[in-house]
C-alpha positions as CSV (number, residue, x, y, z in Angstrom):
1,M,0.0,0.0,0.0
2,R,1.3,3.5,-0.9
3,L,1.2,5.4,2.4
4,D,2.7,8.6,1.2
5,R,-0.7,9.9,0.1
6,F,-1.8,10.1,3.7
7,F,0.9,12.7,4.6
8,A,0.4,16.4,4.3
9,R,3.0,19.1,4.6
10,N,1.0,21.0,7.2
11,R,0.9,17.9,9.4
12,V,4.7,17.5,9.6
13,L,6.2,19.6,12.4
14,D,9.0,20.2,14.8
15,L,7.7,19.5,18.3
16,E,8.1,22.1,21.0
17,S,6.8,20.1,23.9
18,T,9.1,17.9,26.0
19,D,6.5,15.5,27.4
20,L,4.3,12.9,25.7
21,Q,0.9,14.5,26.2
22,G,2.2,17.9,25.0
23,C,3.6,16.4,21.8
24,L,0.3,14.5,21.2
25,E,-1.6,17.7,21.6
26,E,0.5,19.5,19.0
27,L,0.0,16.6,16.6
28,I,-3.7,16.4,17.2
29,D,-4.1,20.2,16.7
30,A,-2.4,19.8,13.3
31,S,-4.6,16.8,12.5
32,V,-8.0,18.3,13.2
33,A,-7.3,21.8,11.9
34,R,-8.7,21.1,8.4
35,F,-11.3,18.5,9.5
36,K,-14.1,20.2,11.4
37,D,-15.9,16.9,12.1
38,L,-13.1,15.8,14.5
39,D,-13.4,16.8,18.1
40,R,-9.9,17.6,19.5
41,S,-10.7,16.5,23.1
42,K,-12.2,13.2,22.0
43,V,-9.3,12.5,19.8
44,L,-6.8,13.2,22.6
45,T,-8.8,11.1,25.1
46,G,-8.9,8.2,22.6
47,V,-5.1,8.4,21.9
48,L,-4.2,8.6,25.6
49,Q,-6.5,5.7,26.5
50,R,-4.9,3.6,23.7
51,E,-1.4,4.6,25.0
52,S,-2.4,3.4,28.5
53,T,-3.1,-0.2,27.4
54,M,0.1,-0.9,25.5
55,T,3.3,1.0,24.5
56,T,3.4,2.1,20.9
57,Y,7.2,2.5,20.8
58,L,8.7,0.7,17.7
59,G,12.4,1.2,18.3
60,N,14.9,3.3,16.5
61,G,13.6,6.4,18.4
62,V,10.1,6.1,16.7
63,A,6.7,5.8,18.3
64,L,3.4,5.2,16.5
65,P,0.4,6.3,18.7
66,H,-2.8,5.4,16.9
67,V,-6.6,5.2,17.5
68,R,-9.7,4.4,15.6
69,L,-12.4,7.1,15.3
70,R,-15.7,7.8,13.7
71,M,-14.6,10.1,10.9
72,R,-15.1,10.4,7.1
73,Q,-11.5,10.1,6.3
74,R,-9.8,6.6,6.1
75,Y,-6.6,7.8,7.6
76,I,-4.9,10.9,8.8
77,I,-1.2,10.8,9.6
78,A,0.7,13.6,11.5
79,V,4.4,13.5,12.1
80,G,6.4,15.3,14.8
81,R,10.1,15.5,15.3
82,S,12.0,16.2,18.5
83,R,15.7,16.7,18.1
84,E,16.3,16.6,21.8
85,G,14.0,13.6,22.3
86,I,11.2,12.8,24.8
87,R,10.7,10.1,27.4
88,Y,8.2,7.4,26.3
89,D,6.7,4.2,27.8
90,G,8.5,1.1,26.7
91,V,11.7,3.0,25.9
92,M,15.0,1.9,27.6
93,A,16.4,4.3,30.2
94,N,19.2,5.5,27.8
95,E,16.8,6.0,24.8
96,K,14.5,8.8,23.8
97,V,11.8,9.1,21.1
98,H,12.8,11.5,18.3
99,L,10.0,10.8,15.9
100,I,6.2,10.4,16.6
101,L,3.9,9.3,13.9
102,L,0.3,9.8,14.9
103,L,-2.2,7.6,13.0
104,L,-5.9,8.4,13.1
105,A,-8.0,5.7,11.4
106,G,-11.6,5.8,10.4
107,D,-13.8,3.2,12.1
108,K,-14.8,1.7,8.7
109,A,-11.2,1.3,7.4
110,R,-10.8,-2.4,6.9
111,D,-7.1,-2.5,6.3
112,Y,-6.2,-0.8,9.6
113,L,-3.9,-3.5,10.9
114,Q,-2.2,-3.9,7.5
115,V,-1.5,-0.1,7.5
116,L,0.0,-0.3,11.0
117,A,2.2,-3.2,9.9
118,S,3.3,-1.3,6.8
119,V,4.3,1.7,8.8
120,A,6.1,-0.4,11.3
121,R,8.1,-2.2,8.6
122,V,9.3,1.0,7.0
123,V,10.4,2.7,10.2
124,K,12.6,-0.3,11.2
125,E,15.1,0.9,8.7
126,K,17.5,2.9,10.9
127,A,19.2,4.7,8.1
128,F,15.9,6.1,6.9
129,I,14.9,7.2,10.3
130,D,18.2,8.9,10.9
131,S,17.8,10.8,7.7
132,L,14.4,12.1,8.9
133,I,15.7,13.1,12.4
134,E,18.7,14.8,10.8
135,A,16.8,16.6,8.1
136,P,17.9,20.3,8.2
137,D,14.3,21.7,7.9
138,I,10.7,20.6,7.8
139,H,10.4,20.8,4.1
140,I,13.3,18.4,3.5
141,L,11.9,16.2,6.3
142,Y,8.5,16.0,4.5
143,D,10.2,15.2,1.1
144,R,12.2,12.4,2.7
145,L,9.2,11.1,4.5
146,T,6.9,10.9,1.5
147,A,9.8,9.5,-0.6
148,G,10.5,6.8,1.9
149,F,6.9,5.7,2.4
150,G,6.3,5.9,-1.3
151,G,9.1,3.5,-1.9
152,V,11.1,6.0,-4.1
153,L,14.1,6.7,-1.9
154,E,17.2,7.3,-3.9
155,K,19.0,4.0,-4.3
156,P,22.7,3.4,-4.7
157,Q,23.9,3.6,-8.3
158,Q,23.3,0.3,-10.0
159,K,26.5,-1.6,-10.5
160,P,27.1,-3.1,-13.9
161,Q,26.0,-6.7,-14.0
162,S,29.1,-8.9,-13.9
163,K,30.0,-11.4,-16.6
164,T,29.2,-14.3,-14.2
165,N,25.7,-12.8,-13.5
166,R,24.9,-12.4,-17.2
167,L,26.0,-15.9,-17.8
168,I,23.9,-17.3,-15.0
169,F,20.8,-15.4,-16.2
170,R,21.3,-16.5,-19.8
171,E,21.6,-20.2,-18.8
172,A,18.7,-19.9,-16.3
173,A,16.4,-18.8,-19.1
174,K,17.6,-21.8,-21.2
175,I,17.1,-24.2,-18.3
176,A,13.7,-22.8,-17.4
177,R,12.5,-23.3,-21.0
178,G,14.1,-26.8,-21.3
179,A,12.6,-27.9,-18.0
180,G,9.1,-26.6,-18.8
181,C,9.1,-24.1,-16.0
182,S,6.3,-21.6,-15.9
183,A,8.0,-19.2,-13.4
184,V,11.4,-17.9,-12.5
185,A,12.1,-16.9,-8.9
186,I,15.0,-14.5,-8.3
187,F,16.5,-14.4,-4.8
188,A,17.3,-10.7,-4.7
189,D,19.2,-10.5,-1.4
190,V,22.3,-11.6,-3.4
191,M,22.6,-8.0,-4.6
192,E,22.6,-4.6,-2.8
193,N,20.6,-3.1,-5.6
194,P,18.6,-5.8,-7.5
195,T,17.3,-4.0,-10.6
196,G,16.7,-5.1,-14.1
197,F,16.7,-8.9,-13.5
198,A,13.1,-9.6,-14.6
199,A,14.0,-8.4,-18.1
200,W,16.1,-11.5,-18.6
201,F,13.1,-13.8,-18.5
202,P,10.5,-12.6,-21.1
203,G,7.5,-15.0,-21.3
204,F,7.9,-16.3,-17.8
205,K,6.1,-15.4,-14.6
206,T,8.8,-13.7,-12.5
207,I,8.9,-13.7,-8.7
208,L,11.1,-11.5,-6.6
209,V,12.0,-13.1,-3.3
210,T,13.6,-10.7,-0.8
211,R,14.1,-10.2,2.9
212,A,13.1,-6.5,2.9
213,L,10.9,-4.7,0.5
214,K,9.4,-1.2,1.0
215,D,5.7,-0.6,0.1
216,G,5.5,0.8,-3.4
217,E,9.1,0.0,-4.2
218,S,9.4,0.6,-8.0
219,E,11.6,-2.4,-8.7
220,S,8.9,-4.8,-7.4
221,R,6.5,-3.7,-10.0
222,A,8.7,-5.1,-12.7
223,Y,7.9,-8.6,-11.4
224,S,4.7,-10.6,-11.7
225,A,4.8,-11.1,-7.9
226,T,7.0,-10.3,-4.9
227,I,7.4,-12.5,-1.8
228,Q,9.0,-11.1,1.3
229,V,10.6,-13.8,3.5
230,R,13.1,-13.2,6.2
231,S,16.3,-15.3,6.1
232,F,18.7,-15.8,8.9
233,S,21.1,-18.0,7.0
234,K,23.9,-17.1,4.5
235,A,23.1,-20.4,2.6
236,R,22.2,-20.2,-1.0
237,L,18.4,-20.2,-1.5
238,A,17.8,-20.5,2.2
239,Q,14.4,-18.8,1.7
240,L,13.3,-21.3,-0.9
241,R,10.9,-23.5,1.0
242,S,9.3,-20.6,2.9
243,A,8.9,-18.6,-0.3
244,V,7.3,-21.4,-2.2
245,L,4.9,-22.1,0.7
246,V,3.9,-18.4,0.9
247,G,3.5,-18.4,-2.8
248,I,1.1,-21.4,-2.6
249,T,-1.0,-19.8,0.1
250,R,-1.3,-16.6,-1.8
251,G,-2.2,-18.3,-5.1
252,T,0.9,-16.8,-6.7
253,I,2.2,-20.3,-7.3
254,Q,0.1,-23.3,-8.2
255,F,0.5,-26.9,-7.2
256,G,2.0,-28.7,-10.3
257,E,4.1,-25.8,-11.5
258,K,7.8,-25.9,-12.0
259,I,9.9,-23.0,-10.9
260,C,13.4,-22.1,-11.9
261,C,15.2,-20.4,-8.9
262,V,18.2,-18.2,-9.3
263,G,20.2,-17.2,-6.3
264,G,23.6,-17.1,-4.5
265,I,25.1,-16.1,-1.2
266,P,23.3,-13.1,0.2
267,G,25.3,-9.9,-0.1
268,S,27.9,-11.5,-2.4
269,E,26.9,-9.5,-5.5
270,R,27.1,-12.7,-7.5
271,F,24.5,-15.2,-8.6
272,D,25.9,-18.7,-8.8
273,T,23.0,-21.2,-8.3
274,I,20.2,-22.4,-10.5
275,V,17.7,-24.9,-9.1
276,V,14.5,-26.2,-10.7
277,V,11.7,-27.0,-8.2
278,D,8.9,-29.3,-9.2
279,L,6.2,-28.4,-6.8
280,Q,4.2,-31.6,-7.3
281,A,7.2,-33.7,-6.4
282,E,8.5,-31.4,-3.6
283,F,5.2,-31.1,-1.8
284,Q,3.5,-34.4,-2.8
285,T,3.8,-35.9,0.7
286,L,2.5,-32.7,2.4
287,L,-0.5,-32.2,0.1
288,A,-1.2,-35.8,-0.8
289,E,-4.5,-35.9,-2.7
290,H,-5.4,-32.5,-1.4
291,L,-4.6,-29.5,-3.6
292,E,-5.1,-26.9,-0.9
293,F,-2.5,-26.3,1.8
294,L,-4.0,-23.5,3.7
295,P,-7.0,-24.3,5.9
296,P,-10.2,-22.6,4.5
297,D,-10.6,-20.1,7.4
298,V,-6.9,-19.0,7.5
299,N,-5.9,-15.7,5.8
300,P,-2.6,-16.0,3.9
301,E,-1.2,-12.8,5.6
302,V,-1.8,-14.4,9.0
303,F,0.1,-17.5,8.1
304,E,3.0,-15.4,6.8
305,R,3.1,-13.3,10.0
306,V,3.1,-16.4,12.2
307,I,6.0,-17.9,10.1
308,A,7.9,-14.6,10.4
309,I,7.6,-14.5,14.2
310,A,8.5,-18.2,14.5
311,M,11.6,-17.7,12.5
312,E,12.6,-14.7,14.6
313,L,12.2,-16.8,17.8
314,A,14.2,-19.6,16.2
315,V,17.3,-17.5,15.7
316,E,17.0,-14.8,18.3
317,G,15.5,-16.8,21.2
318,R,14.5,-14.8,24.2
319,E,16.7,-13.2,26.8
320,G,19.8,-14.9,25.3
321,R,18.5,-18.4,25.4
322,P,16.7,-20.8,22.9
323,V,12.9,-20.9,23.1
324,G,10.6,-23.7,21.9
325,C,7.2,-22.6,20.8
326,L,4.0,-23.9,19.3
327,F,1.4,-22.0,17.2
328,V,-1.9,-23.6,16.2
329,L,-3.6,-21.7,13.4
330,G,-7.2,-22.1,12.2
331,D,-10.3,-24.2,12.9
332,T,-10.3,-22.6,16.4
333,S,-13.7,-23.7,17.6
334,K,-12.7,-27.4,17.2
335,V,-9.1,-26.9,18.4
336,E,-10.3,-25.3,21.6
337,K,-12.3,-28.4,22.5
338,M,-9.0,-30.3,22.5
339,T,-7.0,-27.9,24.6
340,K,-6.9,-26.7,28.2
341,P,-5.1,-23.8,29.9
342,L,-1.9,-24.3,31.8
343,V,-1.9,-20.7,33.0
344,I,-4.4,-17.9,33.2
345,N,-5.0,-16.7,29.7
346,P,-3.0,-13.5,29.2
347,F,-5.1,-12.4,26.2
348,H,-8.5,-12.6,27.9
349,G,-10.4,-9.4,27.9
350,Y,-8.6,-7.6,25.2
351,G,-10.2,-6.3,22.0
352,D,-9.7,-8.3,18.8
353,E,-7.5,-5.7,17.2
354,D,-5.3,-5.4,20.3
355,R,-4.6,-9.2,20.3
356,N,-4.4,-9.7,16.5
357,I,-1.0,-11.1,15.4
358,L,-1.1,-8.7,12.4
359,N,-0.8,-5.8,14.8
360,P,2.9,-4.9,14.8
361,F,2.8,-4.1,18.6
362,M,2.0,-7.8,19.3
363,D,5.4,-9.0,18.2
364,E,7.2,-8.5,21.5
365,T,4.1,-9.6,23.4
366,V,4.0,-12.9,21.6
367,K,7.7,-13.4,22.0
368,E,7.5,-12.7,25.7
369,F,4.6,-15.2,26.2
370,S,6.5,-17.8,24.1
371,L,8.4,-18.5,27.4
372,L,5.2,-20.1,28.8
373,D,4.7,-23.8,28.5
374,G,2.0,-24.7,26.0
375,G,1.0,-23.2,22.7
376,F,-0.7,-20.2,21.1
377,I,-4.2,-20.7,19.7
378,I,-4.8,-18.3,16.8
379,K,-7.9,-17.8,14.7
380,G,-7.7,-17.7,11.0
381,D,-8.1,-13.9,11.0
382,G,-5.1,-13.5,13.3
383,V,-6.9,-13.0,16.7
384,I,-5.0,-14.8,19.4
385,T,-7.5,-16.6,21.7
386,S,-5.0,-17.9,24.2
387,A,-1.4,-18.7,25.2
388,G,-0.1,-21.4,27.4
389,A,-2.6,-24.0,26.1
390,L,-2.0,-27.7,26.5
391,I,-3.0,-29.8,23.5
392,H,-5.2,-32.9,24.1
393,A,-5.7,-34.2,20.6
394,P,-6.7,-37.8,20.0
395,D,-3.8,-40.2,19.9
396,Y,-3.7,-40.8,16.1
397,Y,-1.0,-43.1,14.8
398,H,1.6,-41.1,12.9
399,E,5.3,-41.3,12.5
400,L,7.6,-38.4,13.1
401,P,11.2,-37.9,12.0
402,S,13.7,-38.9,14.6
403,G,14.7,-36.2,17.1
404,L,11.3,-34.5,17.3
405,G,9.7,-34.4,20.7
406,A,6.5,-33.9,22.6
407,R,5.8,-30.4,21.2
408,H,6.1,-31.8,17.6
409,A,3.9,-34.8,18.5
410,A,1.2,-32.5,19.8
411,A,1.5,-30.3,16.7
412,A,1.2,-33.3,14.4
413,A,-1.8,-34.8,16.3
414,I,-3.8,-31.5,16.4
415,S,-3.2,-31.0,12.7
416,I,-4.7,-34.5,12.0
417,A,-7.7,-34.1,14.4
418,T,-8.7,-30.7,13.0
419,Q,-8.4,-28.5,9.9
420,C,-5.5,-26.4,11.3
421,L,-1.9,-25.6,10.7
422,S,0.7,-26.1,13.4
423,I,4.0,-24.3,13.5
424,V,6.7,-25.5,15.9
425,V,10.0,-23.8,16.9
426,S,12.5,-26.3,18.3
427,S,14.3,-25.1,21.4
428,S,17.3,-27.5,20.7
429,T,17.9,-27.0,17.0
430,G,16.2,-23.7,16.1
431,Q,14.3,-25.6,13.4
432,V,10.9,-24.3,12.3
433,T,8.5,-27.0,11.2
434,V,5.0,-26.7,9.7
435,F,2.5,-29.5,10.2
436,R,-0.5,-30.0,8.0
437,R,-2.6,-33.2,8.2
438,G,0.2,-34.7,10.4
439,V,2.9,-34.2,7.8
440,A,6.0,-32.3,8.8
441,L,7.6,-29.7,6.5
442,P,10.8,-28.2,8.0
443,L,11.3,-24.6,6.8
444,I,14.6,-23.5,8.3
445,E,17.4,-25.1,10.3
446,K,19.6,-22.9,12.3
447,D,22.8,-24.8,11.4
448,F,21.8,-25.4,7.8
449,S,24.7,-24.7,5.4
450,G,23.7,-26.3,2.1
451,F,20.9,-25.7,-0.4
452,A,17.3,-25.3,0.7
């Protein structure tokens, strides 16, 4: 989504206040000035109430206070900069907030959580935030802000494609045609500035696979589809299985297709690997006679978000130590009949939006509660119904690969007993495994060093 259209020059300002409420009042005054249907005191009350329930600090000196209101506009965004910085809940003692993005959303805006997630994704880029904080005046700050959120920030000058890269692309096109591939997937993290690659494959569906992609980034529009998958490995094509699985859930990739994948070591500036993936052979065991992977009530973006959090837990752990975790996604009414709480449900009593896994402010909450024994039960729309749940699925007979323990057995059993997906993070190996109908599909392995 292009977010730059929600910014206005008169809603970007240097803050004079040194406390949170004063800064919010300045931003709200700028927001309601041109919209007479908005009541300043009601907006302020709503924002402060929202702040009291959960910190909206995102890191890198950025906070994103937000609230839903009854208003005609879909979204209003006001931005305030404080060079000196202000104290903010959730910020470490030696940190201050230097940039506040106030988001007002209409109560009928259906993509509210997606917009929050998009903003959060962009402001995680420290170099971009530093450029905003250090902008010499408000006009330059506004220009950089809209350019960044529009995906048109100036990029490093494109380096000439090396002889090796040209050779790899030429041969990949020949292999794709000879193997009967319908699509070519380019793993763009190999290059600092991945431009112009889609042009090598006329007549093919082209898929850009990358770790980080800004909303509206112009290069992505040259491809038939883009898939954003985080990778914590320097292995060639380490994102392959996750990217294919995400592509299947979105409908970008169809079961039965063949895909030619072109990649290399991330950051090496050189492509050196060509792999042809036959989806029917690769995922035959997982799908069996079923052509659908995703349960009917699960939204693809929810599955992608759970996978992203699981991968972050697999590598980062929590408080410096490995964390094992279980997520059960979809068919919640039936799943809940086969679970019982091990602890008091920490999500009880919160609104659906506040406990939706698509909400970017839920990331740290989910990671913190991953330390509890038991699993997370998540609806197909992303709402977390409980954490610390014990799985009591019927004891179906199924075989698991050696080395998988009780958490994996519970994930497999519940995925057989119900129409759900289970995602397990292993505390011992850092492996992330998806279960569907009792079949295990490992996505990443922490110590993996070969091909995907």
